[in-house]
C-alpha positions in Angstrom: -14.8 -4.2 51.7 -15.8 -0.6 51.8 -16.6 1.0 48.4 -13.9 3.7 47.8 -16.6 5.9 46.3 -18.3 6.2 49.7 -15.3 7.6 51.5 -15.5 11.2 52.4 -13.4 13.6 50.5 -11.0 15.7 52.6 -11.3 19.3 51.6 -8.2 21.4 51.8 -8.4 24.4 54.1 -9.1 27.6 52.2 -7.0 30.7 52.8 -10.1 32.3 54.5 -10.2 29.3 56.9 -6.6 29.9 57.9 -7.0 33.7 58.3 -10.2 33.2 60.3 -8.4 30.8 62.7 -5.5 33.2 63.0 -7.6 36.2 63.7 -9.8 34.3 66.2 -6.7 33.2 68.1 -5.4 36.8 68.1 -8.7 38.2 69.4 -9.3 35.6 72.0 -5.7 35.7 73.1 -5.8 39.4 73.7 -3.5 40.7 70.9 -6.1 43.3 70.0 -7.8 45.4 72.6 -11.6 45.3 73.0 -13.1 47.7 70.6 -9.8 48.0 68.6 -10.2 48.7 64.9 -9.5 45.9 62.5 -8.5 47.5 59.2 -8.5 45.2 56.1 -5.5 46.8 54.5 -3.4 46.6 57.7 -4.4 42.9 58.4 -3.7 42.0 54.8 -0.3 43.5 55.0 0.5 41.9 58.3 -0.6 38.4 57.3 0.7 38.6 53.8 -2.6 38.0 52.0 -5.1 39.9 49.9 -8.0 41.7 51.4 -10.5 39.1 50.1 -9.8 36.4 52.7 -9.5 39.1 55.3 -13.0 40.4 54.5 -14.4 36.9 54.6 -12.7 36.1 57.9 -14.1 39.3 59.5 -17.6 38.4 58.3 -17.3 34.9 59.9 -16.0 36.3 63.1 -18.8 38.8 63.2 -21.2 35.9 63.1 -19.4 34.5 66.1 -19.7 37.8 67.9 -16.0 38.4 68.2 -16.1 41.2 65.6 -18.5 44.1 65.0 -18.9 45.5 61.5 -20.5 48.9 61.2 -20.7 51.2 58.2 -18.8 53.5 57.7 -16.6 52.7 60.6 -15.7 49.2 59.4 -14.7 46.2 61.6 -13.6 46.3 65.2 -13.1 43.8 68.1 -16.3 43.4 70.1 -16.6 45.5 73.3 -19.5 44.4 75.4 -21.7 46.9 77.1 -22.7 46.4 80.7 -26.1 45.1 79.5 -24.4 42.6 77.2 -22.2 41.3 80.0 -25.2 40.9 82.2 -27.0 38.9 79.4 -23.9 36.8 78.8 -23.6 35.9 82.5 -27.3 35.1 82.7 -27.0 32.8 79.7 -23.9 31.2 81.2 -25.7 30.4 84.5 -28.6 28.8 82.6 -26.5 26.8 80.1 -23.7 25.7 82.5 -26.0 24.8 85.3 -28.0 22.6 83.0 -24.9 21.0 81.5 -23.3 20.3 84.8 -26.5 18.8 86.2 -26.8 16.4 83.2 -23.0 15.6 83.4 -23.3 14.6 87.0 -26.5 12.6 86.5 -25.2 10.8 83.4 -21.4 10.7 83.7 -20.4 11.7 87.2 -17.2 9.7 87.4 -16.0 10.9 84.1 -16.7 14.6 84.6 -15.3 14.3 88.2 -12.1 12.9 86.9 -11.9 15.6 84.2 -12.5 18.5 86.6 -10.0 17.0 89.1 -7.3 16.7 86.5 -7.9 20.3 85.3 -7.8 21.7 88.8 -4.5 19.9 89.5 -3.0 21.4 86.3 -4.4 24.8 87.3 -2.5 24.6 90.6 0.8 23.9 88.7 0.1 26.8 86.3 -0.5 29.2 89.2 2.7 28.0 91.0 4.7 28.6 87.8 3.0 32.0 87.3 1.7 30.8 83.9 -1.3 33.0 83.6 -2.1 32.2 80.0 -1.9 28.5 80.7 -4.2 28.9 83.7 -6.8 30.8 81.7 -6.8 28.2 79.0 -7.5 25.6 81.7 -10.3 27.8 83.0 -11.9 27.6 79.6 -11.4 23.8 79.5 -13.0 23.5 83.0 -16.3 25.0 82.0 -16.2 23.2 78.6 -16.0 19.9 80.4 -19.6 20.3 81.6 -20.7 20.2 78.0 -18.3 17.5 76.9 -19.9 15.1 79.5 -23.6 16.3 79.5 -24.7 14.1 76.6 -26.8 16.9 75.1 -25.6 18.1 71.8 -28.1 21.0 71.7 -26.7 22.4 75.0 -23.2 22.1 73.6 -24.2 23.8 70.4 -25.9 26.6 72.3 -22.8 27.2 74.5 -20.7 27.8 71.4 -22.6 31.0 70.8 -20.7 32.6 73.7 -17.7 30.3 74.2 -15.2 32.4 72.1 -16.4 35.6 73.7 -16.0 34.1 77.2 -12.5 32.9 76.4 -11.6 36.4 75.1 -12.9 38.1 78.2 -11.3 35.5 80.5 -7.9 36.1 78.8 -8.1 39.8 79.7 -8.5 39.2 83.4 -4.9 38.0 83.9 -3.9 41.3 85.6 -6.6 40.9 88.3 -5.0 38.8 91.1 -8.1 38.9 93.2 -10.1 37.4 90.4 -7.5 34.7 89.8 -7.5 33.7 93.5 -11.3 33.5 93.8 -11.5 31.7 90.4 -9.1 29.0 91.5 -10.9 28.6 94.9 -14.3 28.3 93.2 -13.0 25.7 90.7 -11.6 23.5 93.5 -14.9 23.7 95.4 -16.9 22.8 92.3 -14.7 19.9 91.4 -14.9 18.6 95.0 -18.7 18.9 95.1 -19.0 17.1 91.8 -16.7 14.3 93.0 -18.9 13.9 96.1 -22.1 13.9 94.1 -23.3 17.1 95.8 -24.9 18.7 92.7 -26.8 21.4 94.6 -23.7 22.5 96.3 -21.8 22.6 93.0 -24.5 24.5 91.3 -24.6 27.1 94.1 -20.9 27.7 93.8 -21.1 27.8 90.0 -23.9 30.4 90.1 -21.8 32.6 92.4 -18.8 32.1 90.2 -20.4 33.1 86.9 -23.4 35.1 88.1 -23.5 38.7 86.9 -23.4 40.2 90.4 -19.8 39.2 91.0 -16.6 39.0 89.1 -14.0 41.3 87.5 -15.6 41.5 84.0 -17.2 44.8 84.9 -13.6 46.3 85.1 -12.7 45.5 81.5 
């Protein structure tokens, strides 16, 4: 019988935790424009809380890179420069290529099934003109590399940019050319992984997320 004293204690979520999650969802989901000011008084009024949990939430989101805090301007939604976008894309190529390689080497059947399932759901979202649903699946597609790579350090490193990438991705819904190319690339990557053609999958992936292509530069 397990000693009750050894059981972990569930900590209730603090108000700052709730506010942080809400603001993260709003920023990633596109409620606030890139570079938009985030005023503590306005957020406190809108969310019905005091400024203290708002201030703590903004500091946490600044650590995630979603918020920029500058004196005396205050807090604002991140707005990446051209150089930052290039650096993010370079990091993505490095991390995602490594994660996909390990996933195929260690768990090819599992990652192949996961990618196939996501691509099938993407097709349905496109057919139903569900852009938000499609973009959420886009995020899940790339996250699947890390879920099956069996390397926690790679997964942890990816979290540094995961929220930023989701936020940028959710602002590309009005670019039909990007969406069409995105879907085609995802299908090709999933097919190459299923066939065990890792070099082909990696080549498509690099073209898909490399800094020389894409619609991120139009944001």
